[in-house]
C-alpha positions as CSV (number, residue, x, y, z in Angstrom):
1,X,-3.0,18.0,-1.2
2,X,-4.3,15.0,-2.7
3,X,-4.2,12.0,-0.5
4,X,-5.5,8.4,-1.6
5,X,-7.3,6.0,0.6
6,X,-6.8,2.2,-0.3
7,X,-9.2,-0.1,2.0
8,X,-7.8,-3.3,2.6
9,X,-9.9,-6.3,1.8
10,X,-8.1,-8.4,4.3
11,X,-10.7,-6.7,6.9
12,X,-13.5,-7.6,4.5
13,X,-16.0,-10.2,4.6
14,X,-14.3,-12.9,2.6
15,X,-17.5,-14.6,1.7
16,X,-19.0,-11.6,0.2
17,X,-16.2,-9.9,-1.6
18,X,-18.0,-8.5,-4.5
19,X,-20.6,-7.0,-2.1
20,X,-17.8,-5.7,0.1
21,X,-16.0,-3.9,-2.8
22,X,-19.3,-2.2,-3.5
23,X,-19.2,-0.6,0.0
24,X,-15.8,1.4,-0.9
25,X,-16.8,2.9,-4.2
26,X,-15.6,6.3,-3.0
27,X,-11.9,4.6,-2.6
28,X,-9.0,5.8,-4.6
29,X,-8.0,1.8,-5.1
30,X,-8.5,-1.4,-3.0
31,X,-5.6,-3.0,-1.3
32,X,-5.2,-6.8,-1.8
33,X,-2.8,-8.4,0.5
34,X,-1.3,-11.7,-0.8
35,X,0.4,-13.9,1.5
36,X,1.9,-17.3,1.1
37,X,2.9,-18.4,4.6
38,X,6.6,-18.1,3.7
39,X,7.7,-14.8,3.5
40,X,5.1,-13.9,6.2
41,X,3.3,-16.4,8.6
42,X,-0.2,-16.1,7.1
43,X,-1.8,-17.3,4.3
44,X,-4.4,-15.4,2.3
45,X,-5.3,-15.0,-1.5
46,X,-3.5,-16.0,-4.5
47,X,-3.6,-15.6,-8.2
48,X,-6.9,-17.1,-9.0
49,X,-8.8,-15.3,-6.4
50,X,-7.1,-12.1,-7.4
51,X,-8.1,-12.6,-10.9
52,X,-11.8,-13.0,-9.9
53,X,-11.4,-9.7,-7.7
54,X,-10.0,-7.9,-10.8
55,X,-12.7,-9.0,-13.0
56,X,-15.6,-7.8,-10.7
57,X,-14.0,-4.7,-8.9
58,X,-15.0,-1.0,-10.0
59,X,-12.0,0.1,-8.0
60,X,-8.7,-0.4,-9.4
61,X,-6.5,-3.2,-7.5
62,X,-3.4,-2.3,-5.5
63,X,-1.8,-5.6,-4.6
64,X,0.8,-6.1,-1.9
65,X,2.7,-9.1,-2.4
66,X,3.9,-10.4,1.1
67,X,5.4,-13.6,-0.7
68,X,8.8,-15.4,-1.3
69,X,10.4,-15.5,-4.7
70,X,8.9,-12.0,-6.0
71,X,11.0,-12.2,-9.1
72,X,9.1,-15.1,-10.1
73,X,5.7,-14.3,-9.0
74,X,5.0,-10.5,-9.1
75,X,5.0,-10.4,-12.9
76,X,2.0,-12.8,-13.0
77,X,0.1,-10.7,-11.0
78,X,0.7,-7.5,-13.4
79,X,-0.4,-9.8,-16.0
80,X,-3.9,-9.7,-14.5
81,X,-4.3,-6.0,-15.2
82,X,-3.8,-4.6,-11.8
83,X,-3.2,-1.0,-11.5
84,X,-0.3,-1.6,-9.1
85,X,1.8,-4.5,-7.8
86,X,3.9,-3.8,-4.6
87,X,6.6,-6.2,-4.0
88,X,8.8,-6.7,-1.0
89,X,12.7,-5.6,-1.4
90,X,13.4,-8.2,1.2
91,X,11.9,-11.0,-1.1
92,X,13.3,-9.7,-4.3
93,X,16.7,-10.8,-5.8
94,X,17.1,-8.1,-8.3
95,X,14.5,-5.3,-7.6
96,X,15.4,-2.8,-10.4
97,X,14.8,-5.6,-13.1
98,X,11.5,-6.7,-11.4
99,X,10.2,-3.0,-11.1
100,X,10.8,-2.7,-14.8
101,X,9.3,-5.6,-15.6
102,X,6.1,-4.7,-13.6
103,X,5.9,-1.2,-15.7
104,X,6.4,-3.1,-18.8
105,X,3.5,-5.4,-18.2
106,X,1.3,-2.3,-17.4
107,X,1.3,-2.1,-13.7
108,X,2.5,0.5,-11.6
109,X,5.7,-0.8,-9.6
110,X,5.8,-0.5,-5.7
111,X,8.2,-1.7,-3.2
112,X,7.9,-2.3,0.4
113,X,9.9,-2.1,3.2
114,X,9.4,-3.9,6.5
115,X,9.6,-1.6,9.6
116,X,13.1,-2.4,10.4
117,X,14.6,-2.4,6.5
118,X,16.2,0.9,5.9
119,X,15.2,3.0,3.1
120,X,18.6,4.4,2.4
121,X,20.1,1.5,0.5
122,X,17.1,1.7,-2.1
123,X,17.3,5.7,-2.9
124,X,19.4,5.1,-6.0
125,X,16.4,3.4,-7.4
126,X,13.5,5.9,-6.8
127,X,13.1,6.7,-10.5
128,X,12.3,2.8,-11.0
129,X,9.1,3.0,-8.8
130,X,5.8,4.4,-8.6
131,X,5.4,3.9,-5.0
132,X,7.4,3.0,-1.8
133,X,5.6,1.4,0.9
134,X,6.6,1.9,4.5
135,X,5.2,-0.7,6.5
136,X,3.9,0.6,9.9
137,X,3.5,-2.7,11.4
138,X,5.1,-6.0,10.9
139,X,3.6,-7.6,7.6
140,X,1.5,-10.6,8.1
141,X,-1.6,-9.9,10.2
142,X,-4.2,-6.9,10.2
143,X,-5.4,-5.2,13.1
144,X,-2.1,-4.2,14.6
145,X,-1.2,-1.1,16.5
146,X,0.8,1.7,14.4
147,X,4.5,1.8,15.2
148,X,5.4,5.2,15.5
149,X,9.0,4.5,15.2
150,X,8.3,4.4,11.6
151,X,7.5,8.0,11.3
152,X,11.5,8.8,10.9
153,X,11.5,6.7,8.0
154,X,8.4,8.2,6.4
155,X,10.1,11.7,6.7
156,X,13.4,10.4,5.2
157,X,11.5,8.8,2.7
158,X,9.6,12.0,1.7
159,X,12.7,14.1,1.9
160,X,14.5,11.9,-0.7
161,X,11.7,11.7,-3.0
162,X,11.2,15.6,-2.9
163,X,14.9,15.8,-3.4
164,X,15.0,13.4,-6.2
165,X,12.3,14.9,-8.3
166,X,10.7,11.5,-8.8
167,X,7.2,11.0,-8.8
168,X,6.8,8.4,-6.2
169,X,3.9,7.9,-3.9
170,X,4.6,7.0,-0.1
171,X,2.4,4.4,1.0
172,X,1.7,3.4,4.5
173,X,0.3,0.3,5.8
174,X,-0.7,-1.0,9.2
175,X,-2.5,0.6,12.2
176,X,-3.8,3.4,9.9
177,X,-7.1,5.0,11.5
178,X,-8.5,8.2,12.5
179,X,-6.3,8.5,15.2
180,X,-3.1,7.7,13.4
181,X,-3.4,8.8,9.9
182,X,-2.7,12.4,10.5
183,X,0.7,11.8,12.1
184,X,1.7,9.5,8.8
185,X,0.4,12.5,6.5
186,X,2.4,14.9,8.4
187,X,5.6,12.8,8.2
188,X,5.1,12.6,4.3
189,X,2.9,9.6,3.4
190,X,0.3,10.3,0.7
191,X,-1.3,6.9,0.1
192,X,-3.1,5.1,3.0
193,X,-4.0,1.7,3.5
194,X,-6.7,1.3,6.0
195,X,-8.4,-2.3,7.0
196,X,-10.4,-2.6,10.3
197,X,-10.8,1.5,10.1
198,X,-12.7,1.2,6.9
199,X,-14.3,-2.1,6.9
200,X,-15.0,-2.0,10.7
201,X,-17.4,1.1,10.3
202,X,-21.1,1.0,10.0
203,X,-20.6,3.3,6.7
204,X,-17.3,2.0,5.0
205,X,-17.8,4.9,2.4
206,X,-18.2,7.6,4.8
207,X,-15.0,6.1,6.8
208,X,-13.0,6.3,3.5
209,X,-14.1,10.1,3.2
210,X,-13.1,10.9,6.7
211,X,-9.8,9.4,6.6
212,X,-9.0,11.1,3.4
213,X,-10.1,14.5,4.7
214,X,-8.0,14.0,7.9
215,X,-4.9,13.2,5.6
216,X,-5.1,16.2,3.3
217,X,-5.6,18.6,6.3
218,X,-2.5,17.3,7.9
219,X,-0.7,17.3,4.5
220,X,-1.4,20.7,3.9
221,X,-0.1,21.7,7.0
222,X,3.2,20.0,6.4
223,X,3.7,21.7,3.2
224,X,2.5,24.9,4.7
225,X,5.2,24.6,7.5
226,X,7.9,23.7,5.5
């Protein structure tokens, strides 16, 4: 099974972001958390900084927009040439239109759900998405503990994606580490955002490889038992 690891630069050294990107060359993408202090109670990066990261990164960028008024702002991130742009369902007025606009501007379209937001109201739009992000902590801050209650939602999302035939990745973000990634993969996730588990390691590149191996082993077990 192919599983992807997206290290979050929220846990990196912001003074040396270009060097920090060089430490995760084995990653499938770098996860860029954009927070506006409105949708979530934290403030991180905006368009100008993300544009510079895009210019110097050898790893594709996966932007997670934890911002209000996603319909207005998300397309501007797609215009930067990012590989993937994820908006929150709770912050979008017209999520189908927004997902189509992101794709039209050259980015993959992702949609994120807070832990308490049900996946079922959005199942009819799976074909409009490239990725569904199931938050496994409350968005806003890194370093939180994985919420096991989200595993049931991951399983429901996986069953829905498999049943629909849509090619939609299921991403998880929050509390992902060597001790939790297997549970998330067994539930059906295949893209994993890891912050401190990667950048808190002595060798971030080796940490990426370890996490990928654990996830792929658990995913194989899920498929074989189904």
